[in-house]
Biopython code that builds the backbone (N, CA, C, O; Angstrom):
import numpy as np
from Bio.PDB.StructureBuilder import StructureBuilder

atoms = [
    (1, "MET", "N", (1.003, -1.158, 0.096)),
    (1, "MET", "CA", (0.224, -0.069, -0.088)),
    (1, "MET", "C", (0.901, 1.163, -0.196)),
    (1, "MET", "O", (1.695, 1.439, 0.703)),
    (2, "PRO", "N", (0.739, 1.959, -1.131)),
    (2, "PRO", "CA", (1.802, 3.185, -1.126)),
    (2, "PRO", "C", (1.393, 4.252, -0.314)),
    (2, "PRO", "O", (0.183, 4.320, -0.099)),
    (3, "LYS", "N", (2.285, 5.292, 0.301)),
    (3, "LYS", "CA", (2.096, 6.270, 1.110)),
    (3, "LYS", "C", (2.414, 7.532, 0.391)),
    (3, "LYS", "O", (3.241, 7.464, -0.518)),
    (4, "GLY", "N", (1.986, 8.424, 0.616)),
    (4, "GLY", "CA", (2.302, 9.578, 0.059)),
    (4, "GLY", "C", (1.107, 10.059, -0.936)),
    (4, "GLY", "O", (0.035, 9.455, -0.924)),
    (5, "LYS", "N", (1.325, 11.148, -1.782)),
    (5, "LYS", "CA", (0.257, 11.735, -2.821)),
    (5, "LYS", "C", (0.650, 11.018, -4.242)),
    (5, "LYS", "O", (0.001, 11.442, -5.199)),
    (6, "THR", "N", (1.580, 10.030, -4.518)),
    (6, "THR", "CA", (1.462, 9.672, -5.602)),
    (6, "THR", "C", (1.275, 8.057, -5.513)),
    (6, "THR", "O", (1.831, 7.299, -4.718)),
    (7, "PHE", "N", (0.183, 7.676, -6.715)),
    (7, "PHE", "CA", (0.080, 6.342, -6.635)),
    (7, "PHE", "C", (0.167, 5.762, -8.241)),
    (7, "PHE", "O", (-0.093, 6.474, -9.212)),
    (8, "THR", "N", (0.505, 4.596, -8.315)),
    (8, "THR", "CA", (0.913, 4.063, -9.509)),
    (8, "THR", "C", (-0.690, 3.662, -10.387)),
    (8, "THR", "O", (-1.715, 3.425, -9.747)),
    (9, "GLY", "N", (-0.649, 3.652, -11.605)),
    (9, "GLY", "CA", (-1.604, 3.307, -12.514)),
    (9, "GLY", "C", (-2.410, 1.956, -12.105)),
    (9, "GLY", "O", (-3.635, 1.838, -12.152)),
    (10, "ASP", "N", (-1.553, 1.035, -11.727)),
    (10, "ASP", "CA", (-1.844, -0.203, -11.115)),
    (10, "ASP", "C", (-2.663, -0.303, -9.862)),
    (10, "ASP", "O", (-3.659, -0.998, -9.661)),
    (11, "PHE", "N", (-2.171, 0.361, -9.221)),
    (11, "PHE", "CA", (-2.745, 0.681, -7.740)),
    (11, "PHE", "C", (-4.353, 1.211, -8.030)),
    (11, "PHE", "O", (-5.354, 0.617, -7.628)),
    (12, "LYS", "N", (-4.343, 2.428, -8.797)),
    (12, "LYS", "CA", (-5.473, 3.033, -9.033)),
    (12, "LYS", "C", (-6.461, 2.169, -9.569)),
    (12, "LYS", "O", (-7.593, 2.113, -9.089)),
    (13, "GLN", "N", (-6.062, 1.436, -10.620)),
    (13, "GLN", "CA", (-7.065, 0.304, -11.387)),
    (13, "GLN", "C", (-7.391, -0.544, -10.283)),
    (13, "GLN", "O", (-8.599, -0.710, -10.113)),
    (14, "ALA", "N", (-6.542, -1.178, -9.415)),
    (14, "ALA", "CA", (-6.993, -2.032, -8.326)),
    (14, "ALA", "C", (-8.235, -1.485, -7.426)),
    (14, "ALA", "O", (-9.275, -2.132, -7.303)),
    (15, "VAL", "N", (-8.037, -0.366, -6.882)),
    (15, "VAL", "CA", (-9.038, 0.458, -6.110)),
    (15, "VAL", "C", (-10.403, 0.594, -6.888)),
    (15, "VAL", "O", (-11.516, 0.215, -6.524)),
    (16, "VAL", "N", (-10.031, 1.237, -8.062)),
    (16, "VAL", "CA", (-11.317, 1.182, -8.833)),
    (16, "VAL", "C", (-12.160, 0.034, -9.242)),
    (16, "VAL", "O", (-13.384, 0.108, -9.349)),
    (17, "GLU", "N", (-11.495, -0.974, -9.453)),
    (17, "GLU", "CA", (-12.299, -2.205, -9.738)),
    (17, "GLU", "C", (-12.640, -2.611, -8.486)),
    (17, "GLU", "O", (-13.843, -2.864, -8.420)),
    (18, "ASP", "N", (-12.116, -2.755, -7.581)),
    (18, "ASP", "CA", (-12.471, -3.374, -6.473)),
    (18, "ASP", "C", (-13.801, -2.568, -5.802)),
    (18, "ASP", "O", (-14.602, -3.249, -5.161)),
    (19, "VAL", "N", (-14.001, -1.312, -5.932)),
    (19, "VAL", "CA", (-15.063, -0.287, -5.876)),
    (19, "VAL", "C", (-16.111, -0.843, -6.579)),
    (19, "VAL", "O", (-17.081, -1.264, -5.949)),
    (20, "ARG", "N", (-16.073, -0.916, -7.852)),
    (20, "ARG", "CA", (-16.884, -1.275, -8.679)),
    (20, "ARG", "C", (-17.421, -2.818, -8.693)),
    (20, "ARG", "O", (-18.628, -3.059, -8.675)),
    (21, "LYS", "N", (-16.699, -3.563, -8.718)),
    (21, "LYS", "CA", (-16.870, -5.051, -8.484)),
    (21, "LYS", "C", (-17.554, -5.613, -7.241)),
    (21, "LYS", "O", (-18.582, -6.289, -7.216)),
    (22, "ASN", "N", (-16.684, -5.154, -6.053)),
    (22, "ASN", "CA", (-17.447, -5.540, -4.792)),
    (22, "ASN", "C", (-18.292, -4.587, -4.319)),
    (22, "ASN", "O", (-18.536, -4.606, -3.112)),
    (23, "ARG", "N", (-18.810, -3.727, -5.033)),
    (23, "ARG", "CA", (-19.539, -2.293, -4.663)),
    (23, "ARG", "C", (-19.350, -2.024, -3.305)),
    (23, "ARG", "O", (-20.288, -2.037, -2.508)),
    (24, "ILE", "N", (-18.101, -1.763, -2.968)),
    (24, "ILE", "CA", (-17.727, -1.210, -1.730)),
    (24, "ILE", "C", (-17.940, 0.516, -1.611)),
    (24, "ILE", "O", (-17.861, 1.161, -2.657)),
    (25, "SER", "N", (-18.168, 1.122, -0.513)),
    (25, "SER", "CA", (-18.171, 2.437, -0.711)),
    (25, "SER", "C", (-16.805, 2.918, -0.724)),
    (25, "SER", "O", (-15.762, 2.287, -0.555)),
    (26, "TYR", "N", (-17.029, 4.367, -0.997)),
    (26, "TYR", "CA", (-15.629, 5.248, -1.180)),
    (26, "TYR", "C", (-14.921, 5.349, 0.272)),
    (26, "TYR", "O", (-13.719, 5.422, 0.528)),
    (27, "ARG", "N", (-15.884, 5.333, 1.026)),
    (27, "ARG", "CA", (-15.154, 5.357, 2.568)),
    (27, "ARG", "C", (-14.484, 4.121, 2.837)),
    (27, "ARG", "O", (-13.322, 4.233, 3.225)),
    (28, "GLU", "N", (-14.983, 2.896, 2.712)),
    (28, "GLU", "CA", (-14.411, 1.670, 2.800)),
    (28, "GLU", "C", (-13.176, 1.541, 2.029)),
    (28, "GLU", "O", (-12.084, 1.161, 2.451)),
    (29, "ALA", "N", (-13.484, 1.904, 0.855)),
    (29, "ALA", "CA", (-11.895, 1.799, -0.041)),
    (29, "ALA", "C", (-10.997, 2.721, 0.595)),
    (29, "ALA", "O", (-9.836, 2.311, 0.622)),
    (30, "MET", "N", (-11.206, 3.916, 1.146)),
    (30, "MET", "CA", (-10.318, 4.754, 1.519)),
    (30, "MET", "C", (-9.591, 4.319, 2.803)),
    (30, "MET", "O", (-8.459, 4.713, 3.082)),
    (31, "LYS", "N", (-10.352, 3.437, 3.609)),
    (31, "LYS", "CA", (-9.694, 2.988, 5.010)),
    (31, "LYS", "C", (-8.867, 1.635, 4.321)),
    (31, "LYS", "O", (-7.723, 1.379, 4.695)),
    (32, "LYS", "N", (-9.494, 0.882, 3.381)),
    (32, "LYS", "CA", (-8.835, -0.483, 2.988)),
    (32, "LYS", "C", (-7.579, -0.060, 2.500)),
    (32, "LYS", "O", (-6.563, -0.621, 2.909)),
    (33, "TYR", "N", (-7.511, 0.985, 1.565)),
    (33, "TYR", "CA", (-6.212, 1.257, 0.521)),
    (33, "TYR", "C", (-5.278, 2.440, 1.366)),
    (33, "TYR", "O", (-4.075, 2.562, 1.140)),
    (34, "GLY", "N", (-6.008, 3.290, 2.371)),
    (34, "GLY", "CA", (-5.105, 4.269, 2.812)),
    (34, "GLY", "C", (-5.128, 5.384, 2.026)),
    (34, "GLY", "O", (-4.079, 6.029, 2.023)),
    (35, "ILE", "N", (-6.051, 5.805, 1.341)),
    (35, "ILE", "CA", (-6.345, 6.860, 0.553)),
    (35, "ILE", "C", (-7.271, 8.038, 1.507)),
    (35, "ILE", "O", (-8.374, 7.787, 1.993)),
    (36, "THR", "N", (-6.589, 9.277, 1.632)),
    (36, "THR", "CA", (-7.016, 10.319, 2.172)),
    (36, "THR", "C", (-8.244, 10.975, 1.788)),
    (36, "THR", "O", (-8.764, 11.737, 2.603)),
    (37, "GLY", "N", (-8.799, 10.779, 0.619)),
    (37, "GLY", "CA", (-9.928, 11.730, 0.512)),
    (37, "GLY", "C", (-10.920, 10.856, -0.704)),
    (37, "GLY", "O", (-10.303, 10.199, -1.543)),
    (38, "LYS", "N", (-12.361, 10.879, -0.752)),
    (38, "LYS", "CA", (-13.002, 10.172, -1.422)),
    (38, "LYS", "C", (-13.046, 10.800, -2.934)),
    (38, "LYS", "O", (-13.120, 10.109, -3.950)),
    (39, "MET", "N", (-12.995, 12.074, -2.911)),
    (39, "MET", "CA", (-12.747, 12.752, -4.407)),
    (39, "MET", "C", (-11.684, 11.936, -4.966)),
    (39, "MET", "O", (-11.957, 11.598, -6.118)),
    (40, "THR", "N", (-10.707, 11.557, -4.602)),
    (40, "THR", "CA", (-9.636, 11.137, -5.423)),
    (40, "THR", "C", (-9.907, 9.639, -5.992)),
    (40, "THR", "O", (-9.259, 9.216, -6.950)),
    (41, "ILE", "N", (-10.877, 8.883, -5.360)),
    (41, "ILE", "CA", (-11.334, 7.734, -5.681)),
    (41, "ILE", "C", (-12.295, 7.969, -6.784)),
    (41, "ILE", "O", (-12.165, 7.339, -7.833)),
    (42, "GLN", "N", (-13.425, 8.986, -6.597)),
    (42, "GLN", "CA", (-14.196, 9.264, -7.530)),
    (42, "GLN", "C", (-13.542, 9.914, -8.823)),
    (42, "GLN", "O", (-14.149, 9.687, -9.869)),
    (43, "LYS", "N", (-12.495, 10.619, -8.898)),
    (43, "LYS", "CA", (-11.895, 11.069, -10.081)),
    (43, "LYS", "C", (-11.259, 9.827, -10.592)),
    (43, "LYS", "O", (-11.359, 9.736, -11.815)),
    (44, "TRP", "N", (-10.645, 8.859, -10.028)),
    (44, "TRP", "CA", (-9.993, 7.660, -10.453)),
    (44, "TRP", "C", (-11.115, 7.117, -11.450)),
    (44, "TRP", "O", (-10.900, 6.940, -12.649)),
    (45, "GLU", "N", (-12.264, 6.888, -10.858)),
    (45, "GLU", "CA", (-13.299, 6.138, -11.422)),
    (45, "GLU", "C", (-13.784, 6.882, -12.474)),
    (45, "GLU", "O", (-14.245, 6.217, -13.402)),
    (46, "ARG", "N", (-13.806, 8.060, -12.580)),
    (46, "ARG", "CA", (-14.388, 8.909, -13.659)),
    (46, "ARG", "C", (-13.242, 8.576, -14.827)),
    (46, "ARG", "O", (-13.627, 8.260, -15.953)),
    (47, "ILE", "N", (-12.096, 8.642, -14.577)),
    (47, "ILE", "CA", (-11.188, 8.586, -15.629)),
    (47, "ILE", "C", (-11.031, 6.994, -16.082)),
    (47, "ILE", "O", (-10.731, 6.697, -17.238)),
    (48, "TYR", "N", (-11.237, 6.131, -15.180)),
    (48, "TYR", "CA", (-11.545, 4.514, -15.482)),
    (48, "TYR", "C", (-12.371, 4.447, -16.642)),
    (48, "TYR", "O", (-12.019, 3.944, -17.709)),
    (49, "LEU", "N", (-13.777, 5.108, -16.344)),
    (49, "LEU", "CA", (-14.823, 4.931, -17.150)),
    (49, "LEU", "C", (-14.577, 5.451, -18.543)),
    (49, "LEU", "O", (-14.818, 4.836, -19.582)),
    (50, "GLU", "N", (-14.040, 6.727, -18.430)),
    (50, "GLU", "CA", (-13.794, 7.733, -19.739)),
    (50, "GLU", "C", (-12.677, 7.175, -20.628)),
    (50, "GLU", "O", (-12.782, 7.118, -21.853)),
    (51, "ALA", "N", (-11.473, 6.718, -19.862)),
    (51, "ALA", "CA", (-10.480, 6.468, -20.920)),
    (51, "ALA", "C", (-9.982, 5.044, -20.838)),
    (51, "ALA", "O", (-9.257, 4.555, -21.704)),
    (52, "GLY", "N", (-10.423, 4.359, -19.700)),
    (52, "GLY", "CA", (-9.979, 2.872, -19.472)),
    (52, "GLY", "C", (-9.002, 2.754, -18.629)),
    (52, "GLY", "O", (-8.377, 3.752, -18.270)),
    (53, "PRO", "N", (-8.721, 1.559, -18.191)),
    (53, "PRO", "CA", (-7.441, 1.513, -17.259)),
    (53, "PRO", "C", (-6.226, 2.277, -17.725)),
    (53, "PRO", "O", (-5.599, 2.987, -16.939)),
    (54, "GLU", "N", (-5.884, 2.142, -18.998)),
    (54, "GLU", "CA", (-4.596, 2.891, -19.502)),
    (54, "GLU", "C", (-4.477, 4.357, -19.319)),
    (54, "GLU", "O", (-3.408, 4.956, -19.435)),
    (55, "GLY", "N", (-5.705, 4.962, -19.005)),
    (55, "GLY", "CA", (-5.984, 6.482, -18.587)),
    (55, "GLY", "C", (-5.336, 6.673, -17.125)),
    (55, "GLY", "O", (-4.697, 7.696, -16.876)),
    (56, "LEU", "N", (-5.502, 5.749, -16.250)),
    (56, "LEU", "CA", (-5.108, 5.781, -14.919)),
    (56, "LEU", "C", (-3.620, 5.851, -14.968)),
    (56, "LEU", "O", (-3.075, 6.250, -13.939)),
    (57, "CYS", "N", (-2.848, 5.525, -16.008)),
    (57, "CYS", "CA", (-1.504, 5.909, -15.979)),
    (57, "CYS", "C", (-0.948, 6.988, -16.324)),
    (57, "CYS", "O", (0.265, 7.185, -16.248)),
    (58, "LEU", "N", (-1.665, 7.679, -16.679)),
    (58, "LEU", "CA", (-1.468, 9.085, -17.490)),
    (58, "LEU", "C", (-0.889, 10.207, -16.412)),
    (58, "LEU", "O", (-1.733, 10.259, -15.517)),
    (59, "GLU", "N", (-0.032, 10.934, -16.180)),
    (59, "GLU", "CA", (0.308, 11.832, -15.278)),
    (59, "GLU", "C", (-0.679, 12.808, -15.745)),
    (59, "GLU", "O", (-0.809, 13.037, -16.948)),
    (60, "ARG", "N", (-1.557, 13.540, -14.623)),
    (60, "ARG", "CA", (-2.436, 14.404, -14.859)),
    (60, "ARG", "C", (-2.312, 15.732, -13.915)),
    (60, "ARG", "O", (-3.222, 16.525, -13.673)),
    (61, "ARG", "N", (-1.106, 15.779, -13.489)),
    (61, "ARG", "CA", (-1.012, 16.985, -12.526)),
    (61, "ARG", "C", (-0.343, 18.149, -13.077)),
    (61, "ARG", "O", (0.608, 18.127, -13.858)),
    (62, "GLY", "N", (-1.049, 19.380, -12.499)),
    (62, "GLY", "CA", (-0.221, 20.780, -13.420)),
    (62, "GLY", "C", (-0.880, 21.019, -14.772)),
    (62, "GLY", "O", (-1.433, 20.111, -15.392)),
    (63, "ARG", "N", (-0.804, 22.218, -15.185)),
    (63, "ARG", "CA", (-1.328, 22.595, -16.364)),
    (63, "ARG", "C", (-0.694, 22.202, -17.805)),
    (63, "ARG", "O", (-1.320, 22.316, -18.858)),
    (64, "GLY", "N", (0.504, 21.773, -17.713)),
    (64, "GLY", "CA", (1.125, 21.205, -19.016)),
    (64, "GLY", "C", (1.555, 22.460, -19.679)),
    (64, "GLY", "O", (0.711, 23.248, -20.107)),
    (65, "SER", "N", (2.834, 22.683, -19.785)),
    (65, "SER", "CA", (3.327, 23.843, -20.406)),
    (65, "SER", "C", (3.602, 23.750, -21.851)),
    (65, "SER", "O", (4.420, 22.925, -22.257)),
    (66, "PRO", "N", (2.870, 24.672, -22.793)),
    (66, "PRO", "CA", (3.149, 24.479, -24.237)),
    (66, "PRO", "C", (4.526, 24.663, -24.676)),
    (66, "PRO", "O", (4.812, 24.467, -25.857)),
    (67, "GLY", "N", (5.317, 24.988, -23.909)),
    (67, "GLY", "CA", (6.691, 25.422, -24.371)),
    (67, "GLY", "C", (7.181, 26.383, -25.043)),
    (67, "GLY", "O", (6.357, 27.203, -25.447)),
    (68, "ARG", "N", (8.425, 26.584, -25.340)),
    (68, "ARG", "CA", (8.633, 27.788, -26.077)),
    (68, "ARG", "C", (7.964, 27.361, -27.793)),
    (68, "ARG", "O", (7.666, 26.262, -28.260)),
    (69, "PRO", "N", (7.915, 28.600, -28.338)),
    (69, "PRO", "CA", (7.578, 28.098, -29.935)),
    (69, "PRO", "C", (8.801, 27.843, -30.601)),
    (69, "PRO", "O", (9.837, 28.321, -30.141)),
    (70, "PRO", "N", (8.814, 27.078, -31.735)),
    (70, "PRO", "CA", (10.341, 26.912, -32.335)),
    (70, "PRO", "C", (10.743, 28.092, -33.086)),
    (70, "PRO", "O", (9.948, 28.803, -33.700)),
    (71, "LYS", "N", (11.959, 28.274, -33.024)),
    (71, "LYS", "CA", (12.741, 29.318, -33.636)),
    (71, "LYS", "C", (12.548, 29.143, -35.113)),
    (71, "LYS", "O", (12.619, 27.981, -35.513)),
    (72, "LEU", "N", (12.300, 30.158, -36.065)),
    (72, "LEU", "CA", (12.457, 30.163, -37.259)),
    (72, "LEU", "C", (13.838, 30.067, -38.153)),
    (72, "LEU", "O", (14.717, 30.819, -37.735)),
    (73, "ASP", "N", (14.128, 29.419, -39.103)),
    (73, "ASP", "CA", (15.442, 29.386, -39.645)),
    (73, "ASP", "C", (15.610, 30.846, -40.081)),
    (73, "ASP", "O", (14.670, 31.621, -40.256)),
    (74, "LYS", "N", (16.975, 31.154, -40.244)),
    (74, "LYS", "CA", (17.250, 32.320, -40.547)),
    (74, "LYS", "C", (16.742, 32.777, -41.798)),
    (74, "LYS", "O", (16.242, 33.895, -41.929)),
    (75, "GLN", "N", (16.855, 31.934, -42.736)),
    (75, "GLN", "CA", (16.390, 32.142, -44.116)),
    (75, "GLN", "C", (14.931, 32.228, -44.159)),
    (75, "GLN", "O", (14.447, 33.029, -44.959)),
    (76, "VAL", "N", (14.218, 31.586, -43.482)),
    (76, "VAL", "CA", (12.682, 31.655, -43.540)),
    (76, "VAL", "C", (12.142, 32.929, -42.907)),
    (76, "VAL", "O", (11.127, 33.498, -43.309)),
    (77, "LYS", "N", (12.920, 33.349, -41.852)),
    (77, "LYS", "CA", (12.903, 34.630, -41.107)),
    (77, "LYS", "C", (12.760, 35.834, -42.166)),
    (77, "LYS", "O", (11.817, 36.616, -42.285)),
    (78, "LYS", "N", (14.125, 35.757, -43.007)),
    (78, "LYS", "CA", (14.607, 36.923, -44.066)),
    (78, "LYS", "C", (13.262, 36.857, -45.164)),
    (78, "LYS", "O", (12.642, 37.884, -45.441)),
    (79, "ASP", "N", (12.918, 35.574, -45.720)),
    (79, "ASP", "CA", (11.903, 35.662, -46.484)),
    (79, "ASP", "C", (10.591, 36.093, -46.006)),
    (79, "ASP", "O", (9.887, 36.767, -46.759)),
    (80, "LEU", "N", (10.183, 35.778, -44.832)),
    (80, "LEU", "CA", (8.851, 36.562, -44.404)),
    (80, "LEU", "C", (9.360, 38.030, -44.451)),
    (80, "LEU", "O", (8.821, 38.765, -45.278)),
    (81, "ILE", "N", (10.094, 38.413, -43.854)),
    (81, "ILE", "CA", (10.394, 39.975, -43.709)),
    (81, "ILE", "C", (10.211, 40.506, -45.119)),
    (81, "ILE", "O", (9.381, 41.394, -45.313)),
    (82, "ALA", "N", (11.003, 39.970, -46.206)),
    (82, "ALA", "CA", (10.699, 40.338, -47.434)),
    (82, "ALA", "C", (9.490, 40.296, -48.062)),
    (82, "ALA", "O", (9.217, 41.167, -48.888)),
    (83, "GLU", "N", (8.621, 39.306, -47.768)),
    (83, "GLU", "CA", (7.218, 39.188, -48.330)),
    (83, "GLU", "C", (6.491, 40.104, -47.396)),
    (83, "GLU", "O", (5.378, 40.326, -47.874)),
    (84, "ASN", "N", (6.657, 40.693, -46.316)),
    (84, "ASN", "CA", (6.078, 41.506, -45.565)),
    (84, "ASN", "C", (5.924, 43.084, -46.094)),
    (84, "ASN", "O", (4.977, 43.869, -46.064)),
    (85, "GLN", "N", (7.407, 43.193, -46.633)),
    (85, "GLN", "CA", (7.769, 44.616, -47.045)),
    (85, "GLN", "C", (7.161, 44.570, -48.573)),
    (85, "GLN", "O", (6.679, 45.580, -49.084)),
    (86, "ARG", "N", (7.215, 43.529, -49.136)),
    (86, "ARG", "CA", (6.582, 43.542, -50.401)),
    (86, "ARG", "C", (5.067, 43.858, -50.335)),
    (86, "ARG", "O", (4.567, 44.699, -51.081)),
    (87, "LEU", "N", (4.389, 43.199, -49.470)),
    (87, "LEU", "CA", (3.087, 43.171, -49.389)),
    (87, "LEU", "C", (2.381, 44.572, -48.963)),
    (87, "LEU", "O", (1.304, 45.023, -49.352)),
    (88, "ARG", "N", (3.341, 45.137, -48.022)),
    (88, "ARG", "CA", (3.182, 46.555, -47.589)),
    (88, "ARG", "C", (3.141, 47.428, -48.665)),
    (88, "ARG", "O", (2.190, 48.201, -48.775)),
    (89, "ALA", "N", (4.278, 47.406, -49.681)),
    (89, "ALA", "CA", (4.513, 48.330, -50.495)),
    (89, "ALA", "C", (3.290, 48.168, -51.694)),
    (89, "ALA", "O", (3.003, 49.172, -52.345)),
    (90, "GLU", "N", (2.683, 47.056, -51.925)),
    (90, "GLU", "CA", (1.592, 46.506, -52.870)),
    (90, "GLU", "C", (0.448, 47.273, -52.068)),
    (90, "GLU", "O", (-0.105, 48.166, -52.710)),
    (91, "ASN", "N", (0.064, 47.088, -50.930)),
    (91, "ASN", "CA", (-0.962, 47.660, -50.369)),
    (91, "ASN", "C", (-1.137, 49.272, -50.497)),
    (91, "ASN", "O", (-2.182, 49.884, -50.722)),
    (92, "ASP", "N", (0.237, 49.819, -50.282)),
    (92, "ASP", "CA", (0.241, 51.261, -50.345)),
    (92, "ASP", "C", (0.038, 51.879, -51.904)),
    (92, "ASP", "O", (-0.456, 52.975, -52.170)),
    (93, "TYR", "N", (0.539, 50.907, -52.837)),
    (93, "TYR", "CA", (0.131, 51.391, -54.335)),
    (93, "TYR", "C", (-1.481, 51.204, -54.507)),
    (93, "TYR", "O", (-2.218, 51.957, -55.143)),
    (94, "LEU", "N", (-1.764, 50.324, -53.975)),
    (94, "LEU", "CA", (-3.400, 49.946, -54.393)),
    (94, "LEU", "C", (-4.325, 51.046, -53.619)),
    (94, "LEU", "O", (-5.447, 51.376, -54.005)),
    (95, "LYS", "N", (-3.699, 51.532, -52.520)),
    (95, "LYS", "CA", (-4.322, 52.594, -51.709)),
    (95, "LYS", "C", (-4.535, 53.826, -52.879)),
    (95, "LYS", "O", (-5.587, 54.295, -53.312)),
    (96, "LYS", "N", (-3.135, 54.158, -53.212)),
    (96, "LYS", "CA", (-2.903, 55.524, -53.864)),
    (96, "LYS", "C", (-3.854, 55.446, -55.466)),
    (96, "LYS", "O", (-4.621, 56.327, -55.853)),
    (97, "LEU", "N", (-3.542, 54.172, -56.188)),
    (97, "LEU", "CA", (-4.295, 53.795, -57.175)),
    (97, "LEU", "C", (-5.906, 54.088, -57.000)),
    (97, "LEU", "O", (-6.576, 54.646, -57.869)),
    (98, "HIS", "N", (-6.323, 53.714, -55.980)),
    (98, "HIS", "CA", (-7.788, 53.800, -55.657)),
    (98, "HIS", "C", (-8.154, 55.471, -55.483)),
    (98, "HIS", "O", (-9.099, 56.058, -56.010)),
    (99, "ALA", "N", (-7.291, 55.948, -54.736)),
    (99, "ALA", "CA", (-7.597, 57.471, -54.371)),
    (99, "ALA", "C", (-7.470, 58.238, -55.668)),
    (99, "ALA", "O", (-8.122, 59.274, -55.792)),
    (100, "LEU", "N", (-6.631, 57.788, -56.715)),
    (100, "LEU", "CA", (-6.641, 58.307, -58.214)),
    (100, "LEU", "C", (-7.657, 58.237, -58.860)),
    (100, "LEU", "O", (-8.102, 59.229, -59.437)),
    (101, "VAL", "N", (-8.302, 56.943, -58.911)),
    (101, "VAL", "CA", (-9.376, 56.549, -59.356)),
    (101, "VAL", "C", (-10.748, 57.421, -58.830)),
    (101, "VAL", "O", (-11.475, 57.980, -59.652)),
    (102, "LEU", "N", (-10.942, 57.458, -57.756)),
    (102, "LEU", "CA", (-11.893, 58.363, -57.227)),
    (102, "LEU", "C", (-11.786, 59.777, -57.662)),
    (102, "LEU", "O", (-12.731, 60.441, -58.088)),
    (103, "GLU", "N", (-10.465, 60.222, -57.511)),
    (103, "GLU", "CA", (-10.263, 61.771, -57.896)),
    (103, "GLU", "C", (-10.543, 62.141, -59.305)),
    (103, "GLU", "O", (-10.840, 63.275, -59.680)),
    (104, "GLU", "N", (-10.411, 60.983, -60.130)),
    (104, "GLU", "CA", (-10.844, 61.261, -61.566)),
    (104, "GLU", "C", (-12.242, 61.134, -61.699)),
    (104, "GLU", "O", (-12.720, 61.942, -62.495)),
    (105, "GLU", "N", (-13.111, 60.302, -61.118)),
    (105, "GLU", "CA", (-14.359, 60.048, -61.219)),
    (105, "GLU", "C", (-15.050, 61.555, -60.608)),
    (105, "GLU", "O", (-16.002, 62.085, -61.180)),
    (106, "ARG", "N", (-14.584, 61.979, -59.700)),
    (106, "ARG", "CA", (-14.885, 63.427, -59.175)),
    (106, "ARG", "C", (-15.033, 64.609, -60.279)),
    (106, "ARG", "O", (-15.974, 65.377, -60.483)),
    (107, "ARG", "N", (-13.682, 64.475, -60.962)),
    (107, "ARG", "CA", (-13.603, 65.426, -62.038)),
    (107, "ARG", "C", (-14.569, 65.208, -63.226)),
    (107, "ARG", "O", (-15.179, 66.139, -63.752)),
    (108, "ASP", "N", (-14.675, 63.834, -63.639)),
    (108, "ASP", "CA", (-15.877, 63.515, -64.580)),
    (108, "ASP", "C", (-17.213, 63.983, -64.210)),
    (108, "ASP", "O", (-18.072, 64.198, -65.065)),
    (109, "ARG", "N", (-17.411, 64.148, -62.944)),
    (109, "ARG", "CA", (-18.925, 64.194, -62.341)),
    (109, "ARG", "C", (-18.937, 65.890, -62.494)),
    (109, "ARG", "O", (-19.946, 66.486, -62.870)),
    (110, "ARG", "N", (-17.712, 66.550, -62.158)),
    (110, "ARG", "CA", (-17.930, 68.135, -62.279)),
    (110, "ARG", "C", (-18.119, 68.595, -63.823)),
    (110, "ARG", "O", (-18.930, 69.462, -64.149)),
    (111, "ARG", "N", (-17.401, 68.014, -64.598)),
    (111, "ARG", "CA", (-17.432, 68.269, -65.979)),
    (111, "ARG", "C", (-18.805, 68.261, -66.702)),
    (111, "ARG", "O", (-19.186, 69.069, -67.549)),
    (112, "LYS", "N", (-19.494, 67.158, -66.189)),
    (112, "LYS", "CA", (-21.089, 66.983, -66.661)),
    (112, "LYS", "C", (-21.838, 67.883, -66.201)),
    (112, "LYS", "O", (-23.040, 67.882, -66.466)),
]
sb = StructureBuilder()
sb.init_structure("model")
sb.init_model(0)
sb.init_chain("A")
sb.init_seg("    ")
for serial, (resi, resn, name, xyz) in enumerate(atoms, 1):
    if name == "N":
        sb.init_residue(resn, " ", resi, " ")
    sb.init_atom(name, np.array(xyz, "f"), 0.0, 1.0, " ", f" {name:<3s}", serial, name[0])
structure = sb.get_structure()
């Protein structure tokens, strides 16, 4: 019977299967296996029902770090910067062209 806060997947599985097969209460299982809280057993049972026995072997404590994003290769970074500059220039050109077209349309309306 392990002591402390960490239990093996096999131990968790044995507790859950004992509770389910022999229909013992959570309190009885707590006393029998030396577990301090019934919520622990309830959580193990939920995991057992959702993910099966192998789900009890997974480590579930903590948030899980997304880690650092992978660094881009220098050439890829240069290419992205160049493309960004090209797209900004294209966008500026299209804005100026649109302004010229609108100005020409205004002139044509005044002439009529």
